[in-house]
BAFI-427279 format. One record per residue (C-alpha): residue number from 1; x, y negated, z negated. Coordinates in steps of 0.001 Angstrom, whole numbers. Layout:
REM residues N
NODE   resi        c1        c2        c3
NODE    NUM         X         Y         Z
...
//
This chain:
REM residues 89
NODE   resi        c1        c2        c3
NODE      1     60320   -175743   -147976
NODE      2     57876   -173307   -146416
NODE      3     55609   -173661   -149441
NODE      4     55718   -177466   -149203
NODE      5     54828   -177219   -145503
NODE      6     52059   -174761   -146398
NODE      7     53580   -172053   -144183
NODE      8     53038   -168348   -144727
NODE      9     56322   -166681   -143755
NODE     10     57356   -163045   -143824
NODE     11     60474   -162029   -145747
NODE     12     62316   -161727   -142424
NODE     13     61257   -165260   -141435
NODE     14     62300   -166629   -144838
NODE     15     65739   -165032   -144483
NODE     16     66089   -166407   -140941
NODE     17     65009   -169918   -142031
NODE     18     67417   -169822   -144984
NODE     19     70266   -168949   -142632
NODE     20     69259   -171754   -140248
NODE     21     69043   -174287   -143100
NODE     22     72449   -173199   -144374
NODE     23     73918   -173755   -140899
NODE     24     72328   -177200   -140684
NODE     25     73651   -178224   -144107
NODE     26     77128   -176929   -143211
NODE     27     77059   -179056   -140047
NODE     28     75919   -182129   -142001
NODE     29     78781   -181634   -144454
NODE     30     81178   -181479   -141503
NODE     31     79729   -184761   -140146
NODE     32     80193   -186334   -143590
NODE     33     83954   -185720   -143231
NODE     34     84138   -188216   -140340
NODE     35     85630   -191633   -141061
NODE     36     82880   -194130   -140283
NODE     37     84358   -197039   -142276
NODE     38     84793   -199140   -139111
NODE     39     81307   -198475   -137756
NODE     40     78634   -201159   -138218
NODE     41     75412   -199854   -139798
NODE     42     72477   -199774   -137398
NODE     43     68750   -199874   -138051
NODE     44     67892   -198707   -134541
NODE     45     69591   -198013   -131254
NODE     46     68165   -200560   -128832
NODE     47     69628   -202726   -126135
NODE     48     68871   -206436   -126122
NODE     49     69609   -207043   -122420
NODE     50     66503   -207299   -120238
NODE     51     67601   -204745   -117653
NODE     52     68356   -202130   -120302
NODE     53     65715   -203021   -122904
NODE     54     64097   -199956   -124413
NODE     55     60927   -201672   -125646
NODE     56     58299   -203700   -123843
NODE     57     57830   -207384   -124622
NODE     58     55332   -208012   -127423
NODE     59     52068   -209518   -126268
NODE     60     49301   -210861   -128481
NODE     61     46072   -208989   -127726
NODE     62     42707   -208882   -129432
NODE     63     42357   -205874   -131739
NODE     64     40340   -202845   -130695
NODE     65     36837   -202963   -132145
NODE     66     36034   -200155   -134574
NODE     67     33072   -199043   -132450
NODE     68     35360   -198744   -129409
NODE     69     37993   -196842   -131396
NODE     70     35591   -194178   -132683
NODE     71     33120   -194417   -129809
NODE     72     34272   -191305   -127966
NODE     73     35073   -189208   -131041
NODE     74     32995   -186027   -131353
NODE     75     32121   -186690   -135016
NODE     76     32215   -189949   -136976
NODE     77     30871   -191232   -140272
NODE     78     30748   -194788   -141628
NODE     79     33085   -196021   -138888
NODE     80     35743   -193329   -139443
NODE     81     36832   -190240   -137515
NODE     82     35665   -187005   -139131
NODE     83     37961   -184018   -138719
NODE     84     37857   -180497   -140134
NODE     85     39728   -179857   -143354
NODE     86     43061   -178219   -142509
NODE     87     44910   -178294   -145824
NODE     88     43876   -175739   -148397
NODE     89     45727   -174274   -151343
//
């Protein structure tokens, strides 16, 4: 996983992460033992009542112009943000 995340870890850190991952997987296996046959599947945990709603009401708004979106960026090119390269192998 560290390699996929492009992390450079010491042997001590690798051993510690492996132990942590093992603990997490053990806990997930324990959760899998629970009987959830009577529980309705959920896509998200939101309340529909107005006083407890967790999202704002959708409002139609005009889109942000590209020039406004990149207008305060330090470096742009052809209407896009330019950022330094951070992923190298």
